[in-house]
C-alpha positions as CSV (number, residue, x, y, z in Angstrom):
1,M,95.3,120.9,104.2
2,K,97.0,120.7,107.6
3,I,94.9,118.9,110.2
4,L,95.0,120.6,113.6
5,E,96.2,118.5,116.5
6,R,95.0,118.0,120.0
7,D,97.0,120.8,121.6
8,T,95.6,123.3,119.2
9,L,92.1,122.0,119.6
10,E,92.4,122.1,123.4
11,A,93.2,125.9,123.1
12,M,90.5,126.8,120.6
13,L,87.4,124.7,121.5
14,P,86.5,124.6,125.3
15,G,84.7,127.7,126.3
16,A,84.4,129.0,122.8
17,T,81.6,129.7,120.3
18,H,82.5,128.8,116.7
19,R,80.6,130.4,113.8
20,L,80.5,128.3,110.7
21,D,79.7,129.1,107.1
22,M,77.9,126.2,105.6
23,G,77.6,127.3,102.0
24,G,76.2,130.7,102.7
25,V,74.2,129.9,105.9
26,E,75.5,130.0,109.4
27,A,75.7,127.3,112.0
28,V,76.9,127.9,115.6
29,I,78.6,125.6,118.0
30,Y,79.3,126.4,121.6
31,Y,81.9,124.2,123.4
32,E,80.7,124.8,126.9
33,D,83.7,123.0,128.5
34,A,86.0,120.0,127.8
35,S,83.0,117.6,127.5
36,R,79.7,119.4,126.7
37,A,78.7,121.2,123.5
38,H,75.6,122.9,122.0
39,M,74.9,123.6,118.3
40,L,72.3,125.6,116.4
41,L,71.9,124.7,112.7
42,P,70.8,127.3,110.1
43,E,67.2,125.9,109.9
44,G,66.8,126.5,113.7
45,K,67.3,122.9,114.9
46,S,69.5,122.8,118.1
47,Y,71.4,120.0,119.7
48,S,73.3,119.4,123.0
49,G,75.7,116.6,123.6
50,D,79.0,115.2,124.9
51,W,82.2,115.6,123.0
52,R,85.8,114.3,123.4
53,L,89.1,115.1,121.9
54,H,91.3,112.7,119.9
55,D,94.9,113.3,118.7
56,D,93.6,114.7,115.3
57,G,90.0,115.8,115.9
58,Y,87.0,115.1,118.1
59,T,83.8,113.1,118.4
60,V,80.5,114.5,119.4
61,D,77.4,112.5,120.5
62,W,74.4,114.7,120.3
63,T,71.8,113.7,122.9
64,N,68.9,114.3,120.6
65,G,70.7,113.6,117.3
66,P,73.5,111.8,115.5
67,S,77.1,111.1,116.6
68,A,79.9,112.3,114.4
69,R,83.7,112.5,114.2
70,W,85.3,115.8,113.0
71,K,88.7,117.2,112.2
72,L,89.6,120.8,111.8
73,G,92.0,121.6,109.0
74,R,93.9,124.7,107.9
75,A,93.6,125.6,104.2
76,E,94.5,128.8,102.3
77,D,91.0,130.3,102.9
78,G,90.8,129.4,106.6
79,I,90.0,126.6,109.0
80,H,87.5,124.0,107.8
81,Y,85.4,121.4,109.6
82,I,86.1,118.1,107.9
83,D,83.8,115.0,108.3
84,A,84.9,111.4,108.8
85,E,85.0,110.9,105.0
86,G,87.5,113.8,104.6
87,T,84.9,116.2,103.1
88,S,85.0,119.9,104.2
89,R,81.5,120.6,105.5
90,A,81.9,124.1,106.9
91,R,84.4,127.0,107.1
92,L,85.1,128.7,110.5
93,T,84.3,132.4,110.2
94,G,84.7,133.4,113.8
95,I,85.5,132.4,117.4
96,D,84.2,134.1,120.5
97,Y,85.5,132.9,123.9
98,S,82.1,132.8,125.6
99,N,78.6,131.6,124.8
100,A,78.3,134.6,122.4
101,A,75.2,133.2,120.6
102,G,73.4,132.5,123.9
103,L,72.8,128.8,123.0
104,P,70.7,126.9,125.5
105,K,72.6,124.6,127.8
106,A,70.4,121.6,127.8
């Protein structure tokens, strides 16, 4: 799996909504700008927090939840969100360059 680097992430994260397949259920992340993000999980729980890029991924600190480090990697079946342990947790199914899901900006 090829890990996406900072330049690619700078082009595909800020201002975009990512739709993720998490084993048959959808999660949505809206990267409002270069430092703020919002997420809606399949069970309806939502988070807002600060995020920052690294050379090979990013870290997010949810205000009302956990902190996590993520990488995005390109595989044969698409782009995957990979956790700090190297496990694929979700597959990217779509990108909209807006707050397409209407996530609250808390």
